[in-house]
mmCIF file of the C-alpha atoms, coordinates in Angstrom:
data_MODEL
# 
_entry.id   MODEL 
# 
loop_
_atom_site.group_PDB 
_atom_site.id 
_atom_site.type_symbol 
_atom_site.label_atom_id 
_atom_site.label_alt_id 
_atom_site.label_comp_id 
_atom_site.label_asym_id 
_atom_site.label_entity_id 
_atom_site.label_seq_id 
_atom_site.pdbx_PDB_ins_code 
_atom_site.Cartn_x 
_atom_site.Cartn_y 
_atom_site.Cartn_z 
_atom_site.occupancy 
_atom_site.B_iso_or_equiv 
_atom_site.pdbx_formal_charge 
_atom_site.auth_seq_id 
_atom_site.auth_comp_id 
_atom_site.auth_asym_id 
_atom_site.auth_atom_id 
_atom_site.pdbx_PDB_model_num 
ATOM 1   C CA . MET A 1 1   ? 0.000   0.000  0.000  1.00 0.00 ? 1   MET A CA 1 
ATOM 2   C CA . SER A 1 2   ? 1.220   3.504  -0.703 1.00 0.00 ? 2   SER A CA 1 
ATOM 3   C CA . GLU A 1 3   ? 1.853   6.203  1.880  1.00 0.00 ? 3   GLU A CA 1 
ATOM 4   C CA . PRO A 1 4   ? -1.361  7.338  3.663  1.00 0.00 ? 4   PRO A CA 1 
ATOM 5   C CA . SER A 1 5   ? -2.702  10.631 2.328  1.00 0.00 ? 5   SER A CA 1 
ATOM 6   C CA . ALA A 1 6   ? -3.992  13.670 4.188  1.00 0.00 ? 6   ALA A CA 1 
ATOM 7   C CA . ARG A 1 7   ? -5.871  14.571 0.987  1.00 0.00 ? 7   ARG A CA 1 
ATOM 8   C CA . ILE A 1 8   ? -8.262  11.641 1.563  1.00 0.00 ? 8   ILE A CA 1 
ATOM 9   C CA . ALA A 1 9   ? -10.675 11.630 4.495  1.00 0.00 ? 9   ALA A CA 1 
ATOM 10  C CA . VAL A 1 10  ? -12.871 8.792  5.710  1.00 0.00 ? 10  VAL A CA 1 
ATOM 11  C CA . TYR A 1 11  ? -16.252 9.323  7.363  1.00 0.00 ? 11  TYR A CA 1 
ATOM 12  C CA . PRO A 1 12  ? -17.278 6.037  9.014  1.00 0.00 ? 12  PRO A CA 1 
ATOM 13  C CA . GLY A 1 13  ? -20.684 5.392  10.542 1.00 0.00 ? 13  GLY A CA 1 
ATOM 14  C CA . SER A 1 14  ? -23.734 3.182  10.449 1.00 0.00 ? 14  SER A CA 1 
ATOM 15  C CA . PHE A 1 15  ? -25.890 5.719  8.542  1.00 0.00 ? 15  PHE A CA 1 
ATOM 16  C CA . ASP A 1 16  ? -29.017 3.694  9.370  1.00 0.00 ? 16  ASP A CA 1 
ATOM 17  C CA . PRO A 1 17  ? -30.517 5.728  7.750  1.00 0.00 ? 17  PRO A CA 1 
ATOM 18  C CA . ILE A 1 18  ? -28.506 8.678  6.423  1.00 0.00 ? 18  ILE A CA 1 
ATOM 19  C CA . THR A 1 19  ? -29.863 11.942 7.823  1.00 0.00 ? 19  THR A CA 1 
ATOM 20  C CA . LEU A 1 20  ? -29.581 15.538 6.637  1.00 0.00 ? 20  LEU A CA 1 
ATOM 21  C CA . GLY A 1 21  ? -27.068 15.996 9.476  1.00 0.00 ? 21  GLY A CA 1 
ATOM 22  C CA . HIS A 1 22  ? -24.868 13.242 8.015  1.00 0.00 ? 22  HIS A CA 1 
ATOM 23  C CA . LEU A 1 23  ? -25.282 14.755 4.556  1.00 0.00 ? 23  LEU A CA 1 
ATOM 24  C CA . ASN A 1 24  ? -24.321 18.204 5.851  1.00 0.00 ? 24  ASN A CA 1 
ATOM 25  C CA . VAL A 1 25  ? -21.078 16.793 7.281  1.00 0.00 ? 25  VAL A CA 1 
ATOM 26  C CA . MET A 1 26  ? -20.398 14.908 4.020  1.00 0.00 ? 26  MET A CA 1 
ATOM 27  C CA . GLU A 1 27  ? -20.911 18.028 1.910  1.00 0.00 ? 27  GLU A CA 1 
ATOM 28  C CA . ARG A 1 28  ? -18.624 20.143 4.077  1.00 0.00 ? 28  ARG A CA 1 
ATOM 29  C CA . ALA A 1 29  ? -15.933 17.452 4.405  1.00 0.00 ? 29  ALA A CA 1 
ATOM 30  C CA . SER A 1 30  ? -15.983 16.857 0.629  1.00 0.00 ? 30  SER A CA 1 
ATOM 31  C CA . ARG A 1 31  ? -15.013 20.521 0.152  1.00 0.00 ? 31  ARG A CA 1 
ATOM 32  C CA . LEU A 1 32  ? -12.024 20.147 2.488  1.00 0.00 ? 32  LEU A CA 1 
ATOM 33  C CA . PHE A 1 33  ? -10.490 17.009 0.952  1.00 0.00 ? 33  PHE A CA 1 
ATOM 34  C CA . ASP A 1 34  ? -9.706  15.755 -2.530 1.00 0.00 ? 34  ASP A CA 1 
ATOM 35  C CA . LYS A 1 35  ? -11.605 12.547 -1.769 1.00 0.00 ? 35  LYS A CA 1 
ATOM 36  C CA . LEU A 1 36  ? -14.110 11.625 0.930  1.00 0.00 ? 36  LEU A CA 1 
ATOM 37  C CA . ILE A 1 37  ? -14.758 7.946  1.523  1.00 0.00 ? 37  ILE A CA 1 
ATOM 38  C CA . VAL A 1 38  ? -17.973 7.267  3.409  1.00 0.00 ? 38  VAL A CA 1 
ATOM 39  C CA . GLY A 1 39  ? -17.629 3.973  5.269  1.00 0.00 ? 39  GLY A CA 1 
ATOM 40  C CA . VAL A 1 40  ? -20.861 2.156  6.049  1.00 0.00 ? 40  VAL A CA 1 
ATOM 41  C CA . GLY A 1 41  ? -20.057 0.045  9.087  1.00 0.00 ? 41  GLY A CA 1 
ATOM 42  C CA . ILE A 1 42  ? -21.471 -3.444 9.365  1.00 0.00 ? 42  ILE A CA 1 
ATOM 43  C CA . ASN A 1 43  ? -22.004 -4.436 12.990 1.00 0.00 ? 43  ASN A CA 1 
ATOM 44  C CA . ILE A 1 44  ? -23.360 -7.985 13.256 1.00 0.00 ? 44  ILE A CA 1 
ATOM 45  C CA . GLU A 1 45  ? -24.390 -7.347 16.873 1.00 0.00 ? 45  GLU A CA 1 
ATOM 46  C CA . LYS A 1 46  ? -26.892 -4.630 15.885 1.00 0.00 ? 46  LYS A CA 1 
ATOM 47  C CA . GLN A 1 47  ? -30.284 -5.035 14.263 1.00 0.00 ? 47  GLN A CA 1 
ATOM 48  C CA . PRO A 1 48  ? -30.257 -2.324 11.585 1.00 0.00 ? 48  PRO A CA 1 
ATOM 49  C CA . MET A 1 49  ? -33.342 -0.934 9.903  1.00 0.00 ? 49  MET A CA 1 
ATOM 50  C CA . PHE A 1 50  ? -31.604 -1.141 6.506  1.00 0.00 ? 50  PHE A CA 1 
ATOM 51  C CA . GLU A 1 51  ? -29.222 -3.701 5.037  1.00 0.00 ? 51  GLU A CA 1 
ATOM 52  C CA . PRO A 1 52  ? -25.706 -2.440 4.248  1.00 0.00 ? 52  PRO A CA 1 
ATOM 53  C CA . GLN A 1 53  ? -26.325 -2.263 0.478  1.00 0.00 ? 53  GLN A CA 1 
ATOM 54  C CA . GLU A 1 54  ? -29.564 -0.328 1.034  1.00 0.00 ? 54  GLU A CA 1 
ATOM 55  C CA . ARG A 1 55  ? -27.634 2.197  3.140  1.00 0.00 ? 55  ARG A CA 1 
ATOM 56  C CA . VAL A 1 56  ? -24.909 2.441  0.493  1.00 0.00 ? 56  VAL A CA 1 
ATOM 57  C CA . GLU A 1 57  ? -27.518 3.142  -2.180 1.00 0.00 ? 57  GLU A CA 1 
ATOM 58  C CA . MET A 1 58  ? -29.303 5.789  -0.079 1.00 0.00 ? 58  MET A CA 1 
ATOM 59  C CA . ILE A 1 59  ? -25.969 7.537  0.543  1.00 0.00 ? 59  ILE A CA 1 
ATOM 60  C CA . ARG A 1 60  ? -25.048 7.242  -3.144 1.00 0.00 ? 60  ARG A CA 1 
ATOM 61  C CA . GLN A 1 61  ? -28.308 8.971  -4.112 1.00 0.00 ? 61  GLN A CA 1 
ATOM 62  C CA . ALA A 1 62  ? -27.909 11.655 -1.433 1.00 0.00 ? 62  ALA A CA 1 
ATOM 63  C CA . THR A 1 63  ? -24.308 12.426 -2.472 1.00 0.00 ? 63  THR A CA 1 
ATOM 64  C CA . ALA A 1 64  ? -24.770 12.174 -6.255 1.00 0.00 ? 64  ALA A CA 1 
ATOM 65  C CA . HIS A 1 65  ? -23.972 15.903 -6.499 1.00 0.00 ? 65  HIS A CA 1 
ATOM 66  C CA . LEU A 1 66  ? -20.578 15.368 -4.793 1.00 0.00 ? 66  LEU A CA 1 
ATOM 67  C CA . PRO A 1 67  ? -18.168 13.950 -7.413 1.00 0.00 ? 67  PRO A CA 1 
ATOM 68  C CA . ASN A 1 68  ? -15.344 13.246 -4.939 1.00 0.00 ? 68  ASN A CA 1 
ATOM 69  C CA . VAL A 1 69  ? -17.393 11.039 -2.574 1.00 0.00 ? 69  VAL A CA 1 
ATOM 70  C CA . GLU A 1 70  ? -17.014 7.273  -2.618 1.00 0.00 ? 70  GLU A CA 1 
ATOM 71  C CA . ILE A 1 71  ? -19.097 4.872  -0.499 1.00 0.00 ? 71  ILE A CA 1 
ATOM 72  C CA . ARG A 1 72  ? -17.803 1.543  0.819  1.00 0.00 ? 72  ARG A CA 1 
ATOM 73  C CA . THR A 1 73  ? -18.850 -0.967 3.459  1.00 0.00 ? 73  THR A CA 1 
ATOM 74  C CA . PHE A 1 74  ? -16.537 -2.202 6.195  1.00 0.00 ? 74  PHE A CA 1 
ATOM 75  C CA . THR A 1 75  ? -16.405 -4.451 9.223  1.00 0.00 ? 75  THR A CA 1 
ATOM 76  C CA . GLY A 1 76  ? -14.137 -4.177 12.218 1.00 0.00 ? 76  GLY A CA 1 
ATOM 77  C CA . LEU A 1 77  ? -12.499 -1.089 13.644 1.00 0.00 ? 77  LEU A CA 1 
ATOM 78  C CA . ALA A 1 78  ? -13.156 2.231  11.928 1.00 0.00 ? 78  ALA A CA 1 
ATOM 79  C CA . VAL A 1 79  ? -9.546  3.308  12.452 1.00 0.00 ? 79  VAL A CA 1 
ATOM 80  C CA . SER A 1 80  ? -8.354  0.174  10.644 1.00 0.00 ? 80  SER A CA 1 
ATOM 81  C CA . PHE A 1 81  ? -10.734 0.960  7.780  1.00 0.00 ? 81  PHE A CA 1 
ATOM 82  C CA . VAL A 1 82  ? -9.287  4.486  7.557  1.00 0.00 ? 82  VAL A CA 1 
ATOM 83  C CA . LYS A 1 83  ? -5.810  3.016  7.148  1.00 0.00 ? 83  LYS A CA 1 
ATOM 84  C CA . GLN A 1 84  ? -7.067  0.464  4.576  1.00 0.00 ? 84  GLN A CA 1 
ATOM 85  C CA . CYS A 1 85  ? -8.418  3.399  2.563  1.00 0.00 ? 85  CYS A CA 1 
ATOM 86  C CA . GLY A 1 86  ? -4.952  4.984  2.487  1.00 0.00 ? 86  GLY A CA 1 
ATOM 87  C CA . SER A 1 87  ? -6.022  7.910  4.650  1.00 0.00 ? 87  SER A CA 1 
ATOM 88  C CA . LYS A 1 88  ? -4.699  9.668  7.737  1.00 0.00 ? 88  LYS A CA 1 
ATOM 89  C CA . VAL A 1 89  ? -7.935  11.531 8.542  1.00 0.00 ? 89  VAL A CA 1 
ATOM 90  C CA . MET A 1 90  ? -11.121 10.196 10.120 1.00 0.00 ? 90  MET A CA 1 
ATOM 91  C CA . ILE A 1 91  ? -14.175 12.472 10.105 1.00 0.00 ? 91  ILE A CA 1 
ATOM 92  C CA . ARG A 1 92  ? -16.571 12.056 13.001 1.00 0.00 ? 92  ARG A CA 1 
ATOM 93  C CA . GLY A 1 93  ? -19.924 13.796 12.994 1.00 0.00 ? 93  GLY A CA 1 
ATOM 94  C CA . VAL A 1 94  ? -20.887 14.724 16.537 1.00 0.00 ? 94  VAL A CA 1 
ATOM 95  C CA . ARG A 1 95  ? -23.892 16.186 18.247 1.00 0.00 ? 95  ARG A CA 1 
ATOM 96  C CA . PRO A 1 96  ? -22.829 18.915 20.662 1.00 0.00 ? 96  PRO A CA 1 
ATOM 97  C CA . ILE A 1 97  ? -24.191 17.468 23.893 1.00 0.00 ? 97  ILE A CA 1 
ATOM 98  C CA . THR A 1 98  ? -24.798 13.765 23.470 1.00 0.00 ? 98  THR A CA 1 
ATOM 99  C CA . ASP A 1 99  ? -21.703 12.572 21.605 1.00 0.00 ? 99  ASP A CA 1 
ATOM 100 C CA . ILE A 1 100 ? -18.681 14.493 22.852 1.00 0.00 ? 100 ILE A CA 1 
ATOM 101 C CA . ALA A 1 101 ? -17.652 12.317 25.829 1.00 0.00 ? 101 ALA A CA 1 
ATOM 102 C CA . ALA A 1 102 ? -17.968 9.009  23.967 1.00 0.00 ? 102 ALA A CA 1 
ATOM 103 C CA . GLU A 1 103 ? -16.260 10.391 20.860 1.00 0.00 ? 103 GLU A CA 1 
ATOM 104 C CA . LEU A 1 104 ? -13.325 11.757 22.881 1.00 0.00 ? 104 LEU A CA 1 
ATOM 105 C CA . THR A 1 105 ? -12.886 8.354  24.531 1.00 0.00 ? 105 THR A CA 1 
ATOM 106 C CA . MET A 1 106 ? -12.968 6.652  21.134 1.00 0.00 ? 106 MET A CA 1 
ATOM 107 C CA . MET A 1 107 ? -10.540 9.201  19.682 1.00 0.00 ? 107 MET A CA 1 
ATOM 108 C CA . MET A 1 108 ? -8.036  8.525  22.485 1.00 0.00 ? 108 MET A CA 1 
ATOM 109 C CA . ALA A 1 109 ? -8.313  4.758  21.934 1.00 0.00 ? 109 ALA A CA 1 
ATOM 110 C CA . ASN A 1 110 ? -7.865  5.244  18.186 1.00 0.00 ? 110 ASN A CA 1 
ATOM 111 C CA . ARG A 1 111 ? -4.744  7.359  18.800 1.00 0.00 ? 111 ARG A CA 1 
ATOM 112 C CA . ARG A 1 112 ? -3.245  4.436  20.717 1.00 0.00 ? 112 ARG A CA 1 
ATOM 113 C CA . LEU A 1 113 ? -4.198  1.986  17.947 1.00 0.00 ? 113 LEU A CA 1 
ATOM 114 C CA . ALA A 1 114 ? -3.152  4.205  15.037 1.00 0.00 ? 114 ALA A CA 1 
ATOM 115 C CA . PRO A 1 115 ? -1.136  7.272  16.114 1.00 0.00 ? 115 PRO A CA 1 
ATOM 116 C CA . ASP A 1 116 ? -0.814  8.447  12.497 1.00 0.00 ? 116 ASP A CA 1 
ATOM 117 C CA . VAL A 1 117 ? -4.609  8.791  12.041 1.00 0.00 ? 117 VAL A CA 1 
ATOM 118 C CA . GLU A 1 118 ? -6.106  12.123 13.060 1.00 0.00 ? 118 GLU A CA 1 
ATOM 119 C CA . THR A 1 119 ? -9.767  12.497 14.040 1.00 0.00 ? 119 THR A CA 1 
ATOM 120 C CA . LEU A 1 120 ? -11.589 15.580 12.839 1.00 0.00 ? 120 LEU A CA 1 
ATOM 121 C CA . PHE A 1 121 ? -14.853 16.326 14.645 1.00 0.00 ? 121 PHE A CA 1 
ATOM 122 C CA . MET A 1 122 ? -17.569 18.115 12.685 1.00 0.00 ? 122 MET A CA 1 
ATOM 123 C CA . ILE A 1 123 ? -20.921 19.266 14.017 1.00 0.00 ? 123 ILE A CA 1 
ATOM 124 C CA . ALA A 1 124 ? -23.803 19.494 11.567 1.00 0.00 ? 124 ALA A CA 1 
ATOM 125 C CA . ASP A 1 125 ? -25.079 22.982 10.892 1.00 0.00 ? 125 ASP A CA 1 
ATOM 126 C CA . GLY A 1 126 ? -27.649 24.620 13.162 1.00 0.00 ? 126 GLY A CA 1 
ATOM 127 C CA . GLU A 1 127 ? -30.997 22.877 13.200 1.00 0.00 ? 127 GLU A CA 1 
ATOM 128 C CA . LEU A 1 128 ? -29.440 19.560 12.086 1.00 0.00 ? 128 LEU A CA 1 
ATOM 129 C CA . ALA A 1 129 ? -27.009 19.242 15.013 1.00 0.00 ? 129 ALA A CA 1 
ATOM 130 C CA . HIS A 1 130 ? -29.399 17.177 17.167 1.00 0.00 ? 130 HIS A CA 1 
ATOM 131 C CA . VAL A 1 131 ? -30.592 14.751 14.470 1.00 0.00 ? 131 VAL A CA 1 
ATOM 132 C CA . SER A 1 132 ? -29.622 11.095 14.786 1.00 0.00 ? 132 SER A CA 1 
ATOM 133 C CA . SER A 1 133 ? -30.644 7.889  13.065 1.00 0.00 ? 133 SER A CA 1 
ATOM 134 C CA . SER A 1 134 ? -31.922 6.659  16.446 1.00 0.00 ? 134 SER A CA 1 
ATOM 135 C CA . LEU A 1 135 ? -34.192 9.710  16.741 1.00 0.00 ? 135 LEU A CA 1 
ATOM 136 C CA . ILE A 1 136 ? -35.565 9.033  13.257 1.00 0.00 ? 136 ILE A CA 1 
ATOM 137 C CA . LYS A 1 137 ? -36.399 5.442  14.179 1.00 0.00 ? 137 LYS A CA 1 
ATOM 138 C CA . GLN A 1 138 ? -38.256 6.673  17.266 1.00 0.00 ? 138 GLN A CA 1 
ATOM 139 C CA . ILE A 1 139 ? -40.338 9.369  15.596 1.00 0.00 ? 139 ILE A CA 1 
ATOM 140 C CA . ALA A 1 140 ? -40.894 7.994  12.074 1.00 0.00 ? 140 ALA A CA 1 
ATOM 141 C CA . ILE A 1 141 ? -44.008 6.032  12.985 1.00 0.00 ? 141 ILE A CA 1 
ATOM 142 C CA . VAL A 1 142 ? -45.867 9.087  14.289 1.00 0.00 ? 142 VAL A CA 1 
ATOM 143 C CA . THR A 1 143 ? -44.398 11.828 12.071 1.00 0.00 ? 143 THR A CA 1 
ATOM 144 C CA . PRO A 1 144 ? -45.825 12.889 8.691  1.00 0.00 ? 144 PRO A CA 1 
ATOM 145 C CA . ASP A 1 145 ? -43.542 12.859 5.644  1.00 0.00 ? 145 ASP A CA 1 
ATOM 146 C CA . GLU A 1 146 ? -43.274 16.632 5.361  1.00 0.00 ? 146 GLU A CA 1 
ATOM 147 C CA . GLN A 1 147 ? -41.917 16.814 8.909  1.00 0.00 ? 147 GLN A CA 1 
ATOM 148 C CA . LEU A 1 148 ? -39.518 13.884 8.380  1.00 0.00 ? 148 LEU A CA 1 
ATOM 149 C CA . GLU A 1 149 ? -38.121 15.780 5.390  1.00 0.00 ? 149 GLU A CA 1 
ATOM 150 C CA . ARG A 1 150 ? -36.719 18.284 7.896  1.00 0.00 ? 150 ARG A CA 1 
ATOM 151 C CA . PHE A 1 151 ? -34.384 15.488 9.028  1.00 0.00 ? 151 PHE A CA 1 
ATOM 152 C CA . LEU A 1 152 ? -33.989 13.131 6.045  1.00 0.00 ? 152 LEU A CA 1 
ATOM 153 C CA . PRO A 1 153 ? -33.451 13.394 2.293  1.00 0.00 ? 153 PRO A CA 1 
ATOM 154 C CA . ARG A 1 154 ? -36.786 12.864 0.507  1.00 0.00 ? 154 ARG A CA 1 
ATOM 155 C CA . HIS A 1 155 ? -35.793 9.497  -1.007 1.00 0.00 ? 155 HIS A CA 1 
ATOM 156 C CA . VAL A 1 156 ? -34.825 8.277  2.472  1.00 0.00 ? 156 VAL A CA 1 
ATOM 157 C CA . VAL A 1 157 ? -38.233 9.263  3.870  1.00 0.00 ? 157 VAL A CA 1 
ATOM 158 C CA . ALA A 1 158 ? -39.799 7.027  1.214  1.00 0.00 ? 158 ALA A CA 1 
ATOM 159 C CA . ALA A 1 159 ? -37.431 4.157  2.095  1.00 0.00 ? 159 ALA A CA 1 
ATOM 160 C CA . VAL A 1 160 ? -38.206 4.517  5.819  1.00 0.00 ? 160 VAL A CA 1 
ATOM 161 C CA . ARG A 1 161 ? -41.938 4.458  5.084  1.00 0.00 ? 161 ARG A CA 1 
ATOM 162 C CA . LYS A 1 162 ? -41.531 1.312  2.990  1.00 0.00 ? 162 LYS A CA 1 
ATOM 163 C CA . LYS A 1 163 ? -39.580 -0.404 5.802  1.00 0.00 ? 163 LYS A CA 1 
ATOM 164 C CA . LEU A 1 164 ? -42.184 0.538  8.401  1.00 0.00 ? 164 LEU A CA 1 
ATOM 165 C CA . GLU A 1 165 ? -45.000 -0.803 6.207  1.00 0.00 ? 165 GLU A CA 1 
ATOM 166 C CA . GLY A 1 166 ? -43.230 -4.141 6.098  1.00 0.00 ? 166 GLY A CA 1 
ATOM 167 C CA . LYS A 1 167 ? -43.208 -4.471 9.896  1.00 0.00 ? 167 LYS A CA 1 
# 
């Protein structure tokens, strides 16, 4: 493998489903780096709403306007995936209150595992900073589409509705 590049960043996550907050971070990170690799993590211990390939496709549609974004799936440690991608930069989207402590702990562990990988924390803009995939799963059943579109890309709202109909 060639020397890791600071011109490539990796944004790992479950993205189950991708939210407008995730998309906001992707758009901003794609402007800072030559290439942004979005890593869809596969955790066999979790029961996701969407299969990995469904998540990849939703992200692909949401980022179609970003020519330097690539989407891949991965298993195992995110920091190992970053290195496999030939990068030295891991993007982490954080919510201001709920994520900081856990993300700092993870960042310190990652620094021990891969000292050459830097973690860059990004908070989604304004009204998107509190949105999480977990929140979407909680409110989707009782929230009309036009309100869900405040949190999710339109095609993701349709996919969430289809999943909920199947349950």
